[in-house]
N, C-alpha and C positions, 0 to 999 in steps of 0.2 A: 242369343238375341231374343228379345221379346217379339211377340207377334205384331204388336203395335209398331215397333221399330221397323220390322220388315215391311209392313204396309206403308209406313211413311217413306222409306227408301224406294219402294216401288212407285209411289206417287211422284216422287222426284224424278225417277228414271223415266216414267211415262211422260211427264211434262217436259223432259229435256229438249225435244225439238222446238217446242213453243218458247221455252226460256232462251234457248240459243238464238232463235230467230229475233226475239225481242232484244237480246244483248247485241246482236250484230246491227240491228236497226239503230239502237242508241249509239253504238260506236260510230256508225256512218254519220249520224247527225252531229256527233261531237267533232268529227274530223272535218266535214264539209260545211256545217252550220247553215245548210240551205234553208230550212224552215225558219230559223232564227233571223237570218238576213232578210228574208222576204217579209217577215213580220215587222222588223225594225224599219225596213225601207218604206213600208206603208205608213208607219207612224210619223216618220220624220221627213216626208216629201217636201213640205214647204220650208222647213229649216234648211234642208240641203240646197234648195233653190236660192234661199237668202244668202247662204254661205258662199255659193258660187258667184253671186252678184256683188258681195262686199269686197272691199279692197283689203290688201294685206295690212295696211296701216290701221284700219278700223278694227280688225280682229286682234292685232298685236299691241294696241295702244296701252292697255293696262299692264301688260308684261313689260313693255319698254319703260314705262314710268316706274314700276317697282324695281326693275333692274338698275335704272339710273340712280334711284334712291339708295339701293344697296351699295353701289359703287361709290357714291358720295359718302356714305357712312364708313365704308372701308378706308377711304382716303383720310377722313377725319381721325379715325382710329390710329392709322399708321403715322400720321403727322403728330398726333399727341404723344404717341410712344417715342418718336424721335426727339420731340422737345423735352420730354422728361429725362431721356438719357443724356441729352446735351446740357440741360440745365437742371441739375439735381435739386436745386432749391424749389422747383415747381412741384416736386413730389409731396404728397400729403403725408404729414406726420401723424403717427398714431399714438 
């Protein structure tokens, strides 16, 4: 081993308690997300209040409309498949 490698390994070994402490701090933050939750809670206080006041229909209206449109398109698709099977003359000739 070179002297430089020994010095580098010693620096890593000397810094191990600080590195381990930082690692444990970040691990705790990743598991509990305490700081992140407090930060996000401060940012979105008024949006959370508005969400609590709004009704389910207001928040789900767009989803319901899109879902109904998809169901309607699925019905049209299956009806057209059924009609083509029942009446082969409707099938497009290539």
